[in-house]
C-alpha positions as CSV (number, residue, x, y, z in Angstrom):
1,M,-7.6,-15.4,14.7
2,N,-10.4,-12.9,14.0
3,D,-8.9,-9.3,14.4
4,A,-12.2,-7.8,15.1
5,A,-12.7,-9.9,18.2
6,F,-10.5,-7.6,20.1
7,G,-12.1,-4.3,19.1
8,P,-10.6,-1.1,19.7
9,V,-7.7,-1.2,22.6
10,P,-8.2,1.1,25.6
11,A,-6.6,4.7,25.3
12,V,-3.4,5.1,27.2
13,R,-2.0,8.5,28.2
14,A,1.2,9.8,26.8
15,E,2.8,10.8,30.2
16,G,2.0,9.8,33.9
17,A,3.8,9.1,37.2
18,A,5.8,6.1,37.5
19,P,3.8,3.6,39.3
20,V,5.0,1.7,42.6
21,F,4.0,-1.7,43.3
22,E,3.9,-3.2,46.7
23,R,5.0,-6.6,45.5
24,A,6.1,-7.6,41.7
25,A,6.3,-11.2,40.9
26,F,8.4,-12.4,37.9
27,V,7.3,-15.8,36.7
28,G,10.4,-16.7,34.6
29,I,13.5,-15.0,35.2
30,G,15.5,-14.5,32.1
31,L,17.0,-11.7,30.0
32,I,13.7,-9.6,29.8
33,N,12.3,-10.3,33.0
34,G,15.7,-10.1,34.8
35,S,16.3,-6.8,33.4
36,L,13.0,-5.2,34.1
37,A,13.6,-6.6,37.7
38,R,16.9,-4.7,37.7
39,D,15.2,-1.5,36.5
40,A,12.4,-2.0,39.1
41,R,14.7,-2.0,41.8
42,R,17.0,0.8,40.6
43,L,14.2,3.0,40.0
44,G,12.1,1.8,43.2
45,L,9.2,0.9,41.1
46,A,8.3,-2.4,43.5
47,R,8.9,-2.5,47.3
48,R,9.3,-6.2,47.0
49,L,10.4,-8.4,44.1
50,V,9.8,-12.1,43.9
51,G,10.8,-14.5,41.2
52,S,9.7,-17.9,40.1
53,A,11.3,-20.6,37.8
54,R,11.5,-24.3,37.4
55,R,15.2,-24.8,37.8
56,R,16.8,-24.3,41.2
57,E,19.9,-22.9,39.5
58,T,17.9,-20.2,37.8
59,L,16.6,-19.2,41.3
60,D,19.9,-19.2,42.9
61,Q,21.5,-17.1,40.3
62,A,18.5,-14.4,40.6
63,L,19.0,-14.1,44.3
64,A,22.8,-14.2,44.0
65,L,22.6,-11.1,41.5
66,G,20.0,-9.4,43.6
67,L,17.5,-9.4,41.0
68,V,14.6,-10.5,43.4
69,D,14.3,-10.5,47.2
70,E,12.6,-14.0,47.3
71,A,12.6,-16.9,44.9
72,T,10.5,-20.0,44.7
73,P,9.7,-22.7,42.2
74,D,6.0,-22.5,43.2
75,A,4.4,-20.0,40.9
76,A,1.2,-19.7,43.1
77,E,3.4,-19.0,46.1
78,A,5.5,-16.5,44.2
79,V,2.4,-14.4,43.2
80,R,0.6,-14.6,46.4
81,G,-0.2,-11.0,47.4
82,A,1.6,-9.4,44.4
83,D,-0.2,-6.4,42.8
84,L,1.8,-7.0,39.6
85,V,2.8,-10.2,37.9
86,V,5.1,-10.5,34.8
87,L,5.0,-13.5,32.8
88,G,8.5,-14.1,31.3
89,V,8.3,-17.7,29.9
90,P,8.4,-19.0,26.4
91,V,5.1,-18.4,24.5
92,G,4.0,-22.1,24.5
93,A,4.4,-22.2,28.2
94,C,2.1,-19.2,29.1
95,G,-1.0,-21.2,29.5
96,E,0.6,-23.6,31.9
97,A,2.3,-20.9,33.8
98,A,-1.1,-18.9,34.2
99,R,-2.8,-22.0,35.4
100,A,-0.2,-22.7,38.0
101,M,-0.1,-19.3,39.5
102,A,-4.0,-18.6,39.3
103,P,-4.6,-20.1,42.8
104,G,-2.3,-17.5,44.3
105,L,-3.5,-14.4,42.5
106,R,-5.1,-11.5,44.2
107,P,-8.5,-10.7,42.7
108,D,-7.1,-7.1,41.6
109,A,-3.5,-8.4,40.7
110,I,-2.4,-6.9,37.3
111,V,-0.9,-9.4,35.0
112,T,1.3,-8.7,32.0
113,D,3.5,-10.7,29.9
114,V,6.8,-10.0,27.7
115,G,6.5,-12.5,24.8
116,S,6.9,-11.5,21.1
117,V,3.7,-13.3,20.0
118,K,0.5,-11.7,21.4
119,A,-2.7,-13.2,19.9
120,R,-1.7,-16.9,20.9
121,V,-0.7,-15.8,24.4
122,L,-4.3,-14.3,24.7
123,D,-5.8,-17.7,23.8
124,L,-3.7,-19.7,26.2
125,V,-4.0,-17.6,29.2
126,S,-7.9,-16.8,29.0
127,P,-9.1,-19.9,30.7
128,H,-7.0,-19.0,33.8
129,L,-6.9,-15.3,34.3
130,D,-9.3,-12.4,34.8
131,M,-8.7,-10.9,31.1
132,R,-9.8,-7.6,32.4
133,R,-6.7,-7.5,34.3
134,F,-4.4,-9.0,31.8
135,V,-2.2,-6.6,29.7
136,P,-0.3,-8.2,27.2
137,G,2.9,-6.7,26.5
138,H,6.0,-7.1,24.1
139,P,9.1,-4.9,25.1
140,V,10.9,-4.9,21.6
141,A,14.4,-5.2,23.0
142,G,16.6,-8.1,23.7
143,A,20.1,-9.6,23.0
144,E,21.3,-13.1,22.0
145,T,22.1,-13.9,25.5
146,S,19.6,-15.6,28.0
147,G,19.1,-16.3,31.7
148,P,19.4,-14.3,34.8
149,V,23.0,-13.6,34.1
150,A,22.1,-11.8,31.0
151,A,20.0,-9.0,32.8
152,V,21.2,-5.6,32.5
153,E,20.0,-2.1,33.3
154,H,18.7,0.2,30.7
155,L,17.8,-2.6,28.4
156,F,14.5,-0.9,27.4
157,R,15.7,2.6,27.2
158,D,14.5,4.4,23.8
159,R,12.8,0.8,22.8
160,W,9.3,0.5,21.8
161,C,7.0,-1.6,24.2
162,I,3.8,-2.6,22.4
163,L,0.6,-3.5,24.6
164,T,-2.2,-5.5,23.1
165,P,-5.0,-5.6,25.7
166,R,-8.5,-6.7,24.8
167,A,-11.2,-4.2,24.2
168,D,-12.7,-5.1,27.6
169,A,-9.3,-4.8,29.5
170,D,-9.5,-2.4,32.6
171,A,-8.3,1.1,31.5
172,A,-6.6,1.6,34.9
173,A,-4.6,-1.7,34.5
174,V,-3.4,-0.9,31.1
175,E,-2.3,2.7,32.1
176,R,-0.2,1.2,35.1
177,V,1.4,-1.3,32.8
178,A,2.1,1.5,30.2
179,A,3.4,3.9,33.0
180,L,5.8,0.9,34.2
181,W,7.3,0.6,30.7
182,R,7.6,4.5,30.3
183,A,9.4,4.6,33.6
184,V,12.2,2.2,32.4
185,G,12.7,4.3,29.3
186,S,10.3,2.6,26.8
187,K,8.2,4.2,24.2
188,V,4.7,2.7,24.5
189,E,2.4,1.7,21.6
190,L,-1.0,0.1,22.0
191,M,-2.0,-2.5,19.0
192,D,-4.3,-5.2,18.2
193,A,-2.8,-8.5,18.9
194,A,-3.1,-9.9,15.5
195,Q,-1.5,-6.7,13.7
196,H,1.4,-7.0,16.4
197,D,1.9,-10.5,15.2
198,K,2.1,-9.5,11.6
199,V,4.4,-6.5,12.3
200,L,6.8,-8.5,14.2
201,A,6.7,-11.5,11.9
202,A,8.2,-9.1,9.2
203,V,10.8,-7.2,11.2
204,S,11.9,-9.7,13.9
205,H,10.5,-13.3,13.3
206,L,11.7,-13.5,9.8
207,P,15.0,-12.1,10.4
208,H,15.8,-14.5,13.1
209,L,14.6,-17.3,11.0
210,L,17.2,-16.2,8.2
211,A,19.9,-16.0,10.7
212,F,19.3,-19.5,12.0
213,N,19.1,-20.9,8.5
214,A,22.2,-18.9,7.3
215,V,24.3,-20.1,10.1
216,N,23.0,-23.9,9.5
217,T,23.7,-23.5,5.8
218,A,27.3,-22.2,6.6
219,G,27.7,-25.1,9.1
220,E,26.8,-27.6,6.4
221,V,29.3,-26.3,3.9
222,E,32.0,-26.0,6.9
223,H,31.4,-29.8,7.3
224,A,31.8,-30.6,3.5
225,M,34.8,-28.5,3.1
226,R,36.3,-29.9,6.3
227,G,36.7,-26.9,8.5
228,E,37.7,-24.2,5.8
229,V,34.5,-22.0,5.8
230,L,33.5,-20.3,9.1
231,K,37.0,-19.2,10.0
232,Y,36.9,-16.6,7.2
233,A,33.5,-15.3,8.4
234,A,33.9,-11.5,8.5
235,G,31.8,-8.6,10.0
236,G,28.9,-8.9,7.5
237,F,28.2,-12.6,8.5
238,R,28.8,-12.0,12.4
239,D,26.7,-9.1,12.2
240,F,23.8,-10.5,10.4
241,T,23.9,-14.0,12.2
242,R,24.6,-12.6,15.7
243,I,20.8,-13.3,16.5
244,A,21.0,-17.0,15.8
245,G,22.6,-17.1,19.2
246,A,19.4,-16.4,20.9
247,D,17.5,-19.1,23.1
248,P,16.3,-21.9,20.8
249,A,13.2,-22.7,23.0
250,M,11.8,-19.1,23.0
251,W,12.2,-18.9,19.2
252,R,10.8,-22.4,18.5
253,D,7.6,-21.2,20.4
254,V,7.6,-17.9,18.6
255,F,7.5,-19.7,15.2
256,L,5.0,-22.4,16.3
257,H,2.6,-19.9,17.7
258,N,3.0,-17.2,15.2
259,K,2.6,-19.7,12.3
260,A,0.3,-17.8,10.0
261,A,2.1,-14.4,10.0
262,V,5.6,-16.2,9.8
263,L,4.6,-18.2,6.8
264,E,3.1,-15.2,5.2
265,M,6.3,-13.3,5.5
266,T,8.5,-16.5,4.4
267,G,6.4,-16.6,1.4
268,R,7.0,-12.9,0.4
269,Y,10.6,-13.2,1.2
270,A,10.7,-16.3,-1.2
271,E,9.2,-14.2,-4.1
272,N,11.5,-11.5,-3.6
273,L,14.5,-13.8,-3.5
274,A,13.2,-15.8,-6.5
275,A,13.2,-12.4,-8.3
276,L,16.9,-11.9,-7.3
277,Q,17.9,-15.2,-8.3
278,R,16.2,-14.4,-12.0
279,A,18.1,-11.3,-12.2
280,I,21.4,-12.9,-11.2
281,R,21.0,-16.0,-13.7
282,R,20.0,-13.5,-16.6
283,G,22.6,-11.0,-15.9
284,E,20.3,-8.1,-15.4
285,A,22.5,-5.4,-13.8
286,D,19.9,-2.8,-13.7
287,A,17.2,-5.1,-11.9
288,L,19.8,-5.8,-9.4
289,Y,20.9,-2.3,-8.8
290,E,17.4,-1.1,-8.4
291,R,16.5,-3.9,-5.7
292,F,19.7,-3.2,-3.7
293,A,19.2,0.7,-4.1
294,S,15.6,0.4,-2.7
295,A,16.7,-1.7,0.1
296,R,19.4,0.8,1.0
297,A,16.9,3.7,0.9
298,I,14.5,1.8,3.0
299,R,17.3,0.9,5.6
300,R,18.5,4.5,5.6
301,G,15.3,5.9,6.1
302,E,14.4,3.5,8.9
303,A,17.9,4.2,10.8
304,A,17.2,8.0,10.5
305,R,14.0,7.8,12.5
306,P,14.0,8.5,16.3
307,G,14.8,5.3,17.9
308,G,15.4,3.7,14.6
309,A,18.8,2.8,14.9
310,P,19.5,-0.2,17.3
311,A,21.7,0.1,20.4
312,P,24.7,-2.0,20.6
313,G,24.1,-5.4,21.7
314,T,20.7,-5.5,20.8
315,P,18.8,-7.1,17.7
């Protein structure tokens, strides 16, 4: 996608009063949308909360947990009369979800999403939505659990939420979405969609890919050695691979719809891995030490930044 197609993003104020929406509709009710609904109820950010999902079990759980006041499998019915709609479905399903809910949307409704890929989402929803009222968002928070039962309060506290609206987006709509995320504790940043996808490919998508692959590799060795591998997995393996327990449908869509950026990052990673392999093969102690020391310094510098150290239970 051409980065220049989006142009500069609208400005957003650093502070502002928390918005109150009359009717907030959540299309898809998993960890992120469910947690946002919890915080919205706790903070009084919406007077009425409505949920929509394809599975009856999901809707029943959302109602039983008090995440929403109403629940329906009909997306158009869920968004009818809503002044805020939050898309919380896998990236590949965003276009179909937007198409399904479009007949019920108010002309002045603000629509946002919570997916971790942004450029492709803009492409998928644009045939169905008024893009001036669509504010793509990505709360950089989560856990390896999924579904309504995974929803928790304060998930977004001290976390980044990146918004990637198009240049023609309504500034007031952008500000209201930004204020919503600030109200639940997030630090809001505006970014070009393509830039977002490259940044997140490096710090989120690549680590998840490595974790999935590490677990599968250990599983293959486990099978070959008849159960004498994974029982010895200690803290390092468990910490590194915890995110491999994440929703496979969501991550399948992330990799398929952020293909170029992910392949660029895997290429960079492969080059660095090859350099490490050469150093190990040749017994180059100094080269190994320098690379490990560099990684430690980068990691410590990142953890020392405000908000840099991850909260317990989040990747």
